[in-house]
N, C-alpha and C positions, 0 to 999 in steps of 0.2 A: 867607220868605227862600229864595232859590235859591243853592246853593253850587256853584261851578264850580272845578275843579282843572285847572291846566295841568301836564302831566307828560311825562316822556320823557327822552331822553339830553341831555347837556350840548350847548350851542351849537346847539340846534334852534329857538330863538326864544321860549322860554317867558316870560322876563321882559319882552322887548319886546312880545310879544303881550298879556300881562297888562295892561301899561300902555295899549296901544291899546284893549283892551276896556273898561277903566275910563274912558278918555276918551270912548268912544262911549256907554256905558250907565250910567256912574256906579257907585255902590256903593263897597264897601270893598275895598282890595287889601292882601293879606298877602304880604310878601316871604319870601325864604329866610333863615331864622335862621342856617343854616350859613355863609352868606357873611359875615354880621355877626360870627359867632363867629371865623372864620378871620382876619378883619381885626383883631379885638380881640386875639386871642392871638398873631398874627404868627408862626405856626409850623404845621407839618403836623399834622393831626388824628391821634389814636391811638384804639385801641378803647375806652379809658376815657372818651373824649369823647362817644361816641355817645349815652348816656343824657341827658347835659346838652343836647346839640344837639336831641334829640327832644323833651325837656320844654320847651325854649325855643320850638320850632316850635308845639307844642300850646298853649303860653301865648299866643303871638301870635294863633293861630287863635281860641282861646277869647275873647280880648279883643275881637276883631272880631265874632265871633258875638254877643257880649253887646250890641253896639250895634244889632243887628237890621236891618242894611241890606237893601234889597230884593234886592241881588245882592252876594254875597261871592265875590271872586276870589282864589284861592289860587295863588300862583306855584309852589308845591310842597306836598306833605304827607308824612306819615310813610312812604309807599311809597318815595319817593326815599331817605329816611334808611335804610330797611331794605335796599334794593338796593345802595346805596353801601357800607353796612357789610359786606354779604356780598362785594361786589366787592373792596373794599380790604383787608378783614381776615379774610374767610372765615367770619364769624360775625355774629350779630345778636341783641340781647336779645329774648327771646320776647314780652315785654310790648308791644313796638312794634306787632306785627301785631294783638294783642288790642285795643289802643287805637285803631288804625286802623279795625278792623271794628266798633267800638262807635259810630262816627260815621256820619252820613248825608251823602252827596255826591250832588248831582243830576246832574252830568255831569263826566266827565273828558275833556279834550281831550288826546289823546296825539299828540305831535309826532314825526314821522318824522325820522331823521337824513339821509335822502336829499335830494338836490337843493339843499342849503344848505352853505356852507363852514363848517368848524370855525374858530373864532377863539380864540386864546389870550388869556386875560384874567388870567393869573397864578394862577388857582385851578383851572382846568380841567386834566384829566389824560388825556383820551382822544382824542388827535388822529387816531387811525386809525378809519376808517369802520366797519370790522368790529367794533371794540370798542363803538362807539355803536349799531350794529345789535343786538349781543348785549344791551345794556342796554334798548333798545327792545323786543326780543322778550321779555325777562324781565318788563318792565313790562306789556306786553300780556297775557302769559300769566297773571300774577297777577290783573289786572283781570277777565279772562274767567273764570278759576277761581272768583273770588269774586262773579261776576255783578254787577259794577259797571257802571253806564252809561258807555259810552266811545264816542268818535268819533275816528278817526285823521285827523290833518291832514297833508297832503303837499304837494309842489310847492315853488315858489320862495316868496320872502317875500310877494309880492302875493297869490299863490294861498292861502297859509296864512291871511292876514288876511281874505280874502273868506270862506273856509270857516268861520273862527272867528266872524266877525260873523253869518253866517247861523245857525250853531249856537246862539249865545247869544240871538239874536232869537227863535228857536223855543223855547228853554228858557224865556224870560221870558213867552211867550204861554201856556204851560201853566198 
């Protein structure tokens, strides 16, 4: 099983691209637990929600891993939970990073906030490009610090799609 993670700032095309990749290559797709959580709770999240959100994301990932698909596509993983917790609340439960580092991921596609428009969907909160750049930089720094396999995707929507399709085709050839 190859495990692929789409990561990066909001409104950079992760969910759209995850669906495109699943359509092209098959496999299992795991969405963002936090989106489901926010819709269910119908309120802003608070620091006390972070452990529940992280455990929910891990549970969805574990359930998909247990199916053993040839390709597992994760629309997000605990890194986003960690960075959002730090961004919104200035803190993050330490066990999140430990849990993240205990798992194997074959490739992270890190989506740049550049060259695509921010879209408000009722849950997003970083309309300013500088905020999304900072989130991108924090994501990239963590991935590089922890020697995680990463490829940055840039350009418009069509260019991102082409880059992602190539990256996943190469991943599946290994």
